[in-house]
C-alpha positions as CSV (number, residue, x, y, z in Angstrom):
1,X,52.7,19.6,-38.7
2,X,50.6,22.0,-35.9
3,X,50.1,21.5,-32.3
4,X,46.3,23.3,-32.9
5,X,45.6,20.4,-35.2
6,X,47.8,17.2,-34.8
7,X,49.2,15.9,-37.8
8,X,52.5,14.6,-36.0
9,X,52.0,10.7,-35.7
10,X,49.9,8.6,-38.1
11,X,46.6,8.5,-36.6
12,X,46.0,12.0,-37.7
13,X,43.7,13.3,-35.3
14,X,43.7,16.9,-35.8
15,X,43.4,17.7,-31.6
16,X,44.5,21.0,-30.9
17,X,47.2,20.4,-28.5
18,X,47.6,23.4,-27.2
19,X,44.5,22.4,-25.2
20,X,44.0,19.5,-22.5
21,X,42.8,17.1,-24.5
22,X,40.6,14.1,-24.4
23,X,40.7,13.5,-27.9
24,X,41.4,9.7,-28.9
25,X,45.1,9.3,-29.4
26,X,48.3,10.1,-27.1
27,X,46.7,12.3,-24.5
28,X,49.7,14.6,-24.4
29,X,49.3,18.4,-24.8
30,X,52.0,20.9,-25.8
31,X,54.0,20.3,-23.1
32,X,56.0,16.8,-23.6
33,X,55.5,14.1,-20.0
34,X,58.1,12.0,-19.3
35,X,56.8,8.7,-18.1
36,X,60.3,7.4,-17.5
37,X,64.0,8.9,-17.2
38,X,66.8,6.6,-16.5
39,X,71.0,6.4,-18.1
40,X,70.4,5.6,-21.7
41,X,66.6,5.5,-21.4
42,X,64.0,8.3,-21.8
43,X,60.3,6.9,-22.3
44,X,57.4,9.7,-23.3
45,X,54.1,8.9,-22.0
46,X,51.2,9.2,-24.6
47,X,50.8,6.7,-27.0
48,X,49.0,6.7,-30.5
49,X,47.9,3.2,-30.0
50,X,45.5,2.2,-27.8
51,X,46.9,-1.8,-26.8
52,X,44.6,-4.1,-25.2
53,X,47.8,-5.6,-23.9
54,X,49.4,-2.6,-23.3
55,X,52.0,-3.7,-20.4
56,X,52.5,0.1,-18.7
57,X,48.6,1.3,-19.4
58,X,49.1,4.6,-17.0
59,X,51.8,5.9,-18.8
60,X,50.7,5.1,-22.1
61,X,47.0,5.5,-22.3
62,X,46.0,7.9,-19.6
63,X,49.2,10.2,-20.1
64,X,50.6,10.4,-17.1
65,X,54.1,11.7,-16.6
66,X,56.2,15.1,-15.4
67,X,55.9,17.5,-17.8
68,X,58.7,19.5,-19.6
69,X,59.1,22.0,-22.0
70,X,61.4,22.4,-24.5
71,X,64.5,24.1,-22.5
72,X,64.0,21.5,-19.7
73,X,63.6,18.2,-22.7
74,X,67.0,19.9,-24.3
75,X,68.9,19.8,-20.0
76,X,67.6,16.0,-20.3
77,X,69.5,15.5,-23.3
78,X,72.3,17.6,-21.8
79,X,72.5,15.8,-18.8
80,X,72.6,12.3,-20.2
81,X,75.9,13.6,-22.5
82,X,77.4,14.7,-19.6
83,X,76.8,11.5,-17.5
84,X,78.7,9.8,-20.4
85,X,75.4,8.5,-22.2
86,X,76.8,7.9,-25.8
87,X,73.0,6.4,-26.8
88,X,70.0,7.6,-25.7
89,X,66.7,5.4,-26.5
90,X,63.5,7.7,-26.9
91,X,61.0,5.4,-26.3
92,X,57.4,5.9,-27.4
93,X,58.6,9.3,-29.5
94,X,55.7,9.6,-32.1
95,X,53.9,11.7,-30.8
96,X,56.1,14.1,-29.2
97,X,58.7,14.9,-32.4
98,X,57.8,18.3,-32.8
99,X,58.5,18.8,-28.8
100,X,61.5,16.7,-29.5
101,X,62.8,18.7,-32.2
102,X,62.3,22.1,-30.6
103,X,64.7,20.9,-27.9
104,X,67.0,19.3,-30.2
105,X,67.4,23.3,-31.6
106,X,68.4,23.9,-28.3
107,X,71.2,21.2,-28.1
108,X,73.6,22.5,-30.8
109,X,76.8,20.6,-28.8
110,X,74.6,17.4,-28.6
111,X,76.9,14.2,-30.0
112,X,75.1,11.5,-27.8
113,X,73.4,9.3,-30.3
114,X,69.9,8.9,-30.1
115,X,67.8,6.3,-31.0
116,X,64.3,6.5,-32.2
117,X,62.2,3.3,-30.3
118,X,58.6,3.3,-31.6
119,X,55.3,1.0,-32.6
120,X,56.3,1.6,-36.2
121,X,53.0,4.1,-36.4
122,X,55.0,7.3,-36.8
123,X,54.2,10.3,-39.1
124,X,55.9,10.9,-42.2
125,X,56.6,15.0,-41.4
126,X,57.6,14.0,-38.0
127,X,60.3,11.7,-39.4
128,X,60.9,14.2,-42.2
129,X,61.2,17.2,-39.8
130,X,64.2,15.2,-38.1
131,X,66.0,13.5,-40.6
132,X,69.9,13.4,-39.7
133,X,69.4,13.6,-35.9
134,X,68.5,9.9,-35.0
135,X,71.0,7.8,-35.5
136,X,68.8,4.7,-35.4
137,X,65.2,3.4,-35.4
138,X,63.9,0.4,-33.6
139,X,60.3,0.3,-34.7
140,X,58.2,-2.4,-33.6
141,X,55.8,-3.8,-36.5
142,X,53.1,-5.4,-34.1
143,X,50.5,-6.4,-36.7
144,X,50.4,-7.3,-40.5
145,X,46.6,-7.1,-40.6
146,X,44.6,-3.9,-40.3
147,X,41.3,-5.4,-39.0
148,X,43.3,-7.1,-35.9
149,X,44.5,-3.8,-35.3
150,X,41.5,-2.0,-35.3
151,X,40.9,-4.8,-32.4
152,X,43.5,-4.9,-30.9
153,X,45.1,-1.3,-30.6
154,X,42.1,0.8,-31.9
155,X,43.7,2.5,-35.2
156,X,42.9,2.2,-38.6
157,X,45.3,2.3,-41.5
158,X,48.2,0.7,-39.5
159,X,49.9,-1.6,-42.1
160,X,50.3,1.4,-44.8
161,X,51.5,3.6,-42.0
162,X,54.3,1.6,-40.4
163,X,55.3,0.6,-44.0
164,X,55.7,3.9,-44.9
165,X,57.5,4.6,-41.7
166,X,60.0,1.9,-41.8
167,X,60.7,2.4,-45.4
168,X,61.2,6.4,-44.3
169,X,63.8,5.5,-41.7
170,X,65.6,3.0,-44.2
171,X,66.0,5.4,-46.9
172,X,67.7,8.2,-43.8
173,X,70.0,5.7,-42.1
174,X,70.0,1.9,-44.2
175,X,69.7,-1.7,-42.0
176,X,71.4,-1.7,-39.0
177,X,74.7,-3.8,-38.9
178,X,75.9,-6.0,-36.0
179,X,79.7,-3.8,-36.2
180,X,77.4,-0.8,-35.2
181,X,74.5,-1.1,-33.3
182,X,73.6,2.3,-32.7
183,X,73.4,3.6,-36.5
184,X,70.5,2.3,-38.3
185,X,67.3,0.4,-38.4
186,X,66.7,-2.5,-36.7
187,X,62.8,-4.0,-36.8
188,X,61.3,-5.5,-34.3
189,X,58.2,-7.8,-34.0
190,X,56.8,-9.2,-31.4
191,X,55.2,-12.8,-31.6
192,X,52.0,-13.1,-30.2
193,X,49.7,-16.3,-29.7
194,X,48.0,-17.6,-32.7
195,X,49.5,-16.0,-35.3
196,X,48.0,-12.9,-34.2
197,X,50.7,-10.7,-35.4
198,X,50.3,-12.1,-38.9
199,X,54.4,-12.0,-39.4
200,X,54.7,-13.3,-42.5
201,X,52.5,-9.7,-43.6
202,X,53.7,-7.6,-41.5
203,X,57.6,-8.6,-42.5
204,X,57.3,-9.6,-46.0
205,X,57.6,-6.7,-47.5
206,X,61.1,-5.6,-46.0
207,X,64.0,-5.7,-48.4
208,X,66.4,-8.5,-47.9
209,X,68.6,-8.7,-45.5
210,X,66.6,-6.0,-42.8
211,X,67.6,-7.1,-39.3
212,X,64.8,-8.3,-37.4
213,X,65.0,-8.6,-34.0
214,X,61.8,-11.2,-32.7
215,X,60.5,-10.5,-29.4
216,X,59.1,-13.7,-27.4
217,X,58.6,-12.4,-24.5
218,X,54.7,-11.4,-24.7
219,X,52.6,-11.6,-21.3
220,X,48.4,-10.9,-20.9
221,X,48.5,-7.1,-19.2
222,X,45.8,-4.3,-19.3
223,X,42.6,-5.6,-21.3
224,X,44.0,-8.9,-23.0
225,X,41.5,-10.9,-21.5
226,X,38.9,-8.9,-23.4
227,X,40.2,-11.0,-26.3
228,X,40.3,-14.9,-25.6
229,X,42.9,-15.4,-28.0
230,X,45.1,-12.6,-26.2
231,X,44.8,-14.5,-23.0
232,X,48.3,-16.6,-22.8
233,X,51.8,-15.9,-24.0
234,X,52.8,-17.5,-27.5
235,X,54.2,-20.8,-26.8
236,X,57.5,-22.1,-28.2
237,X,55.8,-23.4,-31.4
238,X,54.6,-20.1,-32.3
239,X,58.0,-18.5,-32.0
240,X,59.8,-21.2,-34.0
241,X,57.4,-20.5,-36.7
242,X,58.1,-16.7,-36.8
243,X,61.9,-17.3,-37.0
244,X,60.8,-19.4,-39.6
245,X,59.5,-16.8,-41.6
246,X,62.0,-14.8,-40.9
247,X,64.3,-16.7,-42.8
248,X,62.0,-17.8,-45.6
249,X,61.8,-14.1,-46.4
250,X,65.6,-13.4,-46.3
251,X,65.6,-11.4,-43.6
252,X,68.8,-11.3,-41.3
253,X,67.2,-12.4,-37.3
254,X,69.0,-10.0,-34.8
255,X,70.6,-12.1,-32.8
256,X,71.0,-10.5,-29.4
257,X,67.6,-10.3,-27.5
258,X,68.1,-6.7,-25.9
259,X,70.2,-4.4,-27.5
260,X,73.2,-3.1,-25.7
261,X,73.1,0.7,-24.5
262,X,76.6,1.9,-24.4
263,X,78.1,4.4,-21.9
264,X,80.9,6.4,-24.1
265,X,84.4,4.6,-22.5
266,X,82.7,2.2,-20.1
267,X,80.5,-1.2,-19.9
268,X,77.5,-2.3,-21.7
269,X,74.5,-1.4,-20.2
270,X,71.6,-3.5,-21.2
271,X,67.8,-1.7,-21.7
272,X,64.7,-3.7,-21.0
């Protein structure tokens, strides 16, 4: 990985992130930008994908957020721990893995479990650099077809990249078990209308028994109207068909729709 020729995420765009860049990709430079911060939830601005149906384009596509350096990010992690947060969800972290590693180097006493919540378009070098530091991974495998990924998210090579990323996550921490939802891999997959997500192809390579959380909450947003098939939510038949595919593949459907974010010694708080 390099800030001057970036290969952090699977897009590997080669941008010089020591400068403000308009090159396709995350739109984030040397400093992390925070789009949202709350108990147990840290959302990074910027995203490696350019989804037509992005629900938060100002943060994800425009990279709008509060800029922080490694020391400030380390302070945010420490504040979460001081508040008693047992698990901190890191949302859209793929493009800031290097900055996150810097902050963790400044946080030797951090015991809060970190959860990596990504689009599964994660770079292998980034995942390797954070090995042993991430307790759980919640990658969302969005597409099972590269052509669709290009049309709907503006990226090439999504299928191979997402498979490599999730395989690396499974190698690091194994699949998530219901008895410990703060450790392991939980694959997420959003059901899109008209089979656009290609569910069988997206998930069919996963080892038997891997837990899969089906997301049935798709709503048209951003520029979804530009694609005729994205203009409506997935219907009940399409969701049921996706569930049948998960069972047919020998995978385990994760019953909890929204993974709980537990506070140490306190009640569970549900994250969106």
